[in-house]
C-alpha positions as CSV (number, residue, x, y, z in Angstrom):
1,X,0.0,-0.1,0.0
2,X,1.4,3.4,-1.0
3,X,2.0,6.3,1.5
4,X,-0.5,8.5,-0.4
5,X,-3.2,5.8,0.0
6,X,-2.2,5.4,3.6
7,X,-2.7,9.2,4.1
8,X,-6.1,9.3,2.4
9,X,-7.2,6.2,4.5
10,X,-6.2,7.8,7.7
11,X,-7.8,11.1,7.1
12,X,-10.9,9.6,5.8
13,X,-11.6,8.3,9.4
14,X,-11.1,11.6,11.1
15,X,-13.9,14.1,11.8
16,X,-12.5,17.7,11.8
17,X,-15.6,19.5,13.2
18,X,-14.0,21.3,16.1
19,X,-10.6,21.8,17.8
20,X,-10.5,18.0,18.6
21,X,-9.9,16.0,15.4
22,X,-11.9,12.9,16.4
23,X,-11.1,9.4,15.2
24,X,-14.2,7.7,14.0
25,X,-12.9,4.2,13.2
26,X,-11.7,1.3,15.2
27,X,-10.7,1.7,18.9
28,X,-9.1,-0.5,21.5
29,X,-10.7,-1.6,24.8
30,X,-9.3,1.5,26.5
31,X,-11.1,3.8,23.9
32,X,-8.1,4.9,21.9
33,X,-8.3,5.0,18.1
34,X,-6.1,2.4,16.3
35,X,-5.1,2.4,12.6
36,X,-3.4,-0.2,10.5
37,X,-0.4,1.6,8.9
38,X,1.1,1.1,5.4
39,X,3.5,-1.6,7.0
40,X,0.3,-3.4,8.2
41,X,1.0,-2.7,11.9
42,X,-1.7,-1.6,14.3
43,X,-0.8,1.8,15.6
44,X,-2.5,4.3,17.9
45,X,-4.1,6.9,15.7
46,X,-3.2,9.8,17.7
47,X,0.6,8.7,17.6
48,X,0.4,8.1,13.7
49,X,-1.0,11.6,13.2
50,X,1.7,13.2,15.5
51,X,4.4,11.2,13.7
52,X,3.1,12.3,10.4
53,X,2.3,15.9,11.0
54,X,5.1,16.9,13.7
55,X,7.8,14.2,13.5
56,X,8.8,11.2,15.6
57,X,7.9,11.4,19.3
58,X,10.9,11.9,21.7
59,X,12.5,8.7,23.0
60,X,11.3,7.6,26.5
61,X,8.3,9.9,26.7
62,X,4.6,9.1,26.7
63,X,1.8,10.9,24.7
64,X,-0.5,12.9,26.9
65,X,-3.8,14.2,25.6
66,X,-4.0,17.8,26.8
67,X,-7.8,17.9,25.8
68,X,-8.4,14.5,27.7
69,X,-10.3,13.2,24.5
70,X,-8.9,9.6,23.8
71,X,-10.2,9.7,20.3
72,X,-8.5,13.1,19.4
73,X,-5.7,12.9,16.8
74,X,-4.9,16.6,16.8
75,X,-1.2,16.9,17.4
76,X,-1.6,20.5,18.9
77,X,-3.5,18.8,21.8
78,X,-0.6,16.4,22.5
79,X,2.4,16.7,24.8
80,X,5.0,14.3,25.3
81,X,5.9,13.8,29.1
82,X,7.6,11.3,31.2
83,X,5.6,8.2,32.1
84,X,5.5,9.3,35.8
85,X,4.2,12.8,34.8
86,X,1.5,11.1,32.6
87,X,0.3,8.9,35.6
88,X,0.3,11.9,37.9
89,X,-1.8,13.9,35.4
90,X,-4.2,11.2,35.0
91,X,-4.5,10.8,38.9
92,X,-5.3,14.5,39.2
93,X,-8.1,14.2,36.6
94,X,-9.5,11.3,38.6
95,X,-9.3,13.3,41.9
96,X,-11.0,16.4,40.3
97,X,-7.9,18.5,39.9
98,X,-6.7,18.2,43.4
99,X,-2.9,17.8,43.6
100,X,-1.8,14.1,44.0
101,X,-0.1,14.9,47.4
102,X,-3.6,16.0,48.8
103,X,-5.2,12.8,47.7
104,X,-2.4,10.6,49.0
105,X,-2.5,12.5,52.3
106,X,-6.3,12.1,52.6
107,X,-6.0,8.4,51.9
108,X,-3.3,8.0,54.6
109,X,-5.4,9.9,57.1
110,X,-8.5,7.7,56.3
111,X,-6.4,4.5,56.5
112,X,-5.0,5.6,60.0
113,X,-8.5,6.2,61.2
114,X,-9.5,2.8,60.1
115,X,-6.6,1.1,61.9
116,X,-7.6,2.8,65.2
117,X,-11.1,1.1,65.0
118,X,-9.8,-2.4,64.6
């Protein structure tokens, strides 16, 4: 399959209706878009778009969706961060924006209270 055909196939599966460019085709169990590239390898759609429009991602870093939309393939909504930073950001989202240290502290306080009742 040619590179031009791969390009057309990919962009035919993207909805460019807003600031997020939404992948409309296959997705994995975690909700991320997946695309079979010209080499017939399955690849995350957001990583394919970043690689084609920006260049190769930095070694050792993880793609973080700044918009928090797993189907978004807009490279302007991506930042490559360390895996630890990516986990910390996800944890902050799950805890409604509170810093991770607050959440851990609250958890430790709760666990200490539970231990005193046993």
